[in-house]
C-alpha positions in Angstrom: -19.1 35.5 1.0 -15.9 36.2 2.9 -12.8 36.6 0.8 -10.1 33.9 1.3 -6.4 33.8 0.5 -4.6 30.5 0.3 -0.8 30.7 1.2 0.5 27.5 0.0 -1.2 25.7 -2.9 -0.1 22.1 -2.8 -2.5 19.2 -2.3 -4.1 20.6 0.8 -4.4 24.1 -0.6 -6.2 22.7 -3.8 -8.6 20.7 -1.6 -9.3 23.6 0.6 -10.0 25.7 -2.5 -12.5 23.1 -3.8 -14.4 23.0 -0.5 -14.3 26.6 0.4 -17.7 27.7 -1.0 -19.4 25.2 1.3 -18.1 27.4 4.2 -19.2 30.8 2.8 -15.7 31.5 1.6 -14.6 32.7 -1.9 -10.9 32.2 -2.8 -9.5 35.3 -4.4 -5.8 34.8 -4.0 -3.7 31.6 -4.4 0.0 31.7 -3.6 2.5 29.0 -4.2 6.3 28.5 -4.6 6.1 30.2 -8.0 4.3 33.5 -7.3 5.3 33.8 -3.6 9.1 33.0 -3.6 10.6 34.8 -0.7 7.2 36.2 0.2 6.9 38.1 -3.1 3.1 37.7 -3.2 2.5 38.9 0.4 1.8 42.5 -0.5 -0.8 45.1 0.5 -2.2 45.2 -3.0 -2.7 41.4 -3.2 -4.4 41.3 0.2 -6.4 44.5 0.1 -9.8 42.6 -0.2 -8.9 39.5 1.8 -10.9 38.8 5.0 -9.0 35.7 6.1 -6.0 33.6 5.0 -5.2 29.9 5.4 -1.6 28.9 5.4 -0.5 25.4 4.5 3.1 25.6 3.3 6.3 24.1 4.7 8.1 24.2 8.0 10.9 26.4 6.8 8.6 29.1 5.2 5.6 29.1 7.6 7.0 31.6 10.1 8.1 34.1 7.5 4.6 33.9 5.9 3.0 34.4 9.3 5.2 37.4 10.0 4.1 39.0 6.7 0.5 38.2 7.2 0.3 39.7 10.6 2.1 42.7 9.3 -0.6 43.1 6.7 -3.3 42.8 9.4 -4.7 39.6 7.9 -6.4 37.1 10.2 -4.9 33.7 9.5 -5.5 29.9 10.0 -2.2 28.0 10.0 -2.1 24.3 9.4 1.6 23.9 8.7 3.5 21.9 11.3 7.2 21.7 12.3 7.7 25.2 13.5 6.4 25.1 17.0 9.7 26.1 18.5 8.7 29.7 17.3 5.2 29.6 18.7 5.8 32.2 21.4 7.3 34.5 18.9 4.2 34.2 16.7 1.9 34.6 19.7 3.6 37.9 20.4 3.3 39.2 16.9 -0.4 38.3 16.8 -1.0 40.2 20.0 1.1 43.2 19.1 -0.4 43.5 15.6 -4.0 42.9 16.6 -4.9 40.1 14.1 -6.9 36.9 14.5 -5.0 33.6 14.4 -5.9 30.0 14.7 -3.2 27.4 14.9 -3.3 23.6 15.4 -1.0 20.7 14.6 -4.0 18.9 13.3 -7.4 20.4 12.1 -9.2 17.1 12.2 -12.3 17.4 14.4 -11.8 13.6 15.3 -8.2 14.2 16.5 -9.3 17.0 18.7 -11.9 14.9 20.3 -9.3 12.1 20.6 -7.0 14.5 22.4 -9.7 15.2 25.0 -10.4 11.5 25.6 -6.7 10.9 25.9 -6.4 13.6 28.6 -8.9 11.8 30.7 -7.3 8.4 30.2 -3.9 9.8 31.2 -5.3 11.5 34.3 -7.0 8.3 35.4 -3.8 6.2 35.0 -1.4 8.8 36.4 -1.3 7.1 39.8 -1.2 3.6 38.5 2.5 2.9 38.2 2.0 -0.6 36.7 1.0 1.1 33.4 3.6 2.3 31.0 2.7 4.1 27.9 3.7 4.5 24.3 2.9 7.0 21.4 3.2 6.1 17.8 2.3 7.6 14.4 2.6 6.9 10.7 2.3 9.3 7.8 3.1 9.4 4.0 6.7 9.5 3.0 6.5 13.2 1.9 5.6 14.5 5.4 8.5 16.8 6.4 8.5 16.5 10.2 8.8 13.4 12.4 7.4 12.9 14.9 4.4 14.7 13.7 3.2 17.9 15.5 0.0 16.0 16.3 1.9 13.2 18.2 3.9 15.8 20.1 0.7 17.5 21.2 -0.8 14.2 22.3 2.3 13.4 24.4 2.1 16.9 25.9 -1.6 16.4 26.7 -0.7 13.3 28.7 2.0 15.1 30.7 -0.4 18.1 31.4 -3.0 15.6 32.6 -0.5 14.4 35.2 0.9 11.3 33.5 4.4 11.2 35.2 6.2 8.3 33.5 8.3 7.9 30.4 6.2 7.9 27.1 8.1 5.9 24.5 7.5 7.8 21.2 8.1 6.6 17.6 7.3 7.5 14.0 7.1 5.9 10.6 7.1 7.4 7.1 5.9 5.2 4.2 3.8 5.3 1.1 0.7 7.5 0.9 -0.7 7.0 4.4 -2.8 10.1 5.4 -2.1 9.6 9.1 -2.7 7.3 12.1 -1.9 8.2 15.7 -1.9 5.6 18.5 -1.5 5.9 22.2 -1.3 2.8 24.4 -1.1 2.1 28.1 0.3 -1.3 29.0 0.5 -3.4 32.2 1.1 -7.0 33.1 -2.7 -7.5 33.3 -3.9 -5.7 30.2 -3.5 -3.1 27.5 -5.5 -0.1 26.5 -5.1 1.3 23.0 -6.5 4.6 21.7 -6.2 5.1 17.9 -7.2 7.7 15.4 -6.9 6.9 11.7 -7.5 9.5 9.0 -9.0 8.2 5.7 -8.0 11.2 3.6 -6.9 14.9 3.8 -10.5 16.0 3.7 -11.0 16.2 7.4 -8.0 18.5 7.8 -9.2 20.7 5.0 -12.7 21.0 6.4 -11.3 21.8 9.9 -9.1 24.6 8.5 -12.2 26.0 6.6 -14.3 25.8 9.8 -11.6 27.8 11.6 -11.4 30.4 8.8 -15.2 30.8 8.8 -15.1 31.2 12.6 -12.5 34.0 12.4 -14.1 35.8 9.5 -17.7 35.6 10.7 -16.9 36.8 14.2 -14.2 39.2 13.1 -12.2 37.7 15.9 -8.8 39.0 17.1 -6.3 37.1 19.2 -4.4 33.8 19.3 -6.6 30.7 19.4 -6.2 27.0 19.1 -8.6 24.8 17.0 -9.9 23.5 20.3 -11.2 27.0 21.0 -13.1 26.9 17.7 -14.6 23.5 18.5 -15.2 23.6 22.3 -15.2 27.3 23.2 
C-alpha cells in the first residue's frame, strides 16, 4: 500500500483517513493544529516514507503547507480553497521542485461533470442575448470562504465557454449544509436551472483519495487539476 500523510486533520481529514484503505493507501502521518503549528510537523524525518500527501487545512495555512511539501519533494493533493490568488506561485514551485500536484476547488466527481455540462450550456447560450445568468451557492456556517472556490470556478467556466454577459453571483452560509451550487439562465420565455447538491462530505473525500491514488500509482510529476485525473 502507498504511504499517505494527512496535512489537516479536521472532519475531512478524519473521513479521508477512514476511507483510505479502500484506495490502497495507508495513513502513516496525521498533522493538525497541535502537532503542525507553524509547519513544525513538516520535516524530512516525518515524511521520509511518505508517497503522497493530502492537504485539507485552512486558507491561511494552505500555501505555507504547500511550500514545505514541495520543498520536501512530496507529491500532494490539495482540497483547501480560498488561496487561489497564489495559484501561479504554487504552479511555479511544483514545476521547479519536480513534485506531483493535484488541485481542485471541489473533488466531487459529480461537480466536475456538472462543470463540463455547464460549459456546453454557456457556449450554446453565448449568442442568445435574451438570456441572463446567475450563480448561487450555500454551505455550512463554518466554511471560511464565500463565494466558494467551486462557484468561482463555475463562473470562470462560463466565461471561458464564451458567455459574455454579467453573471450575478451570490452566497449563503447557514447551518450544516454540505454544499449546493446552482447556475441559472433566464429569459422572458423560460428558465434553465442547473444544480448540484452534495449529500455529505464523502464525495469530496473519495475524490481526493482517487487523486492521491492516481499520483502515487503513476508516480506522476507536474501540476494537474482533478479534471485531468477524471477525464485525462
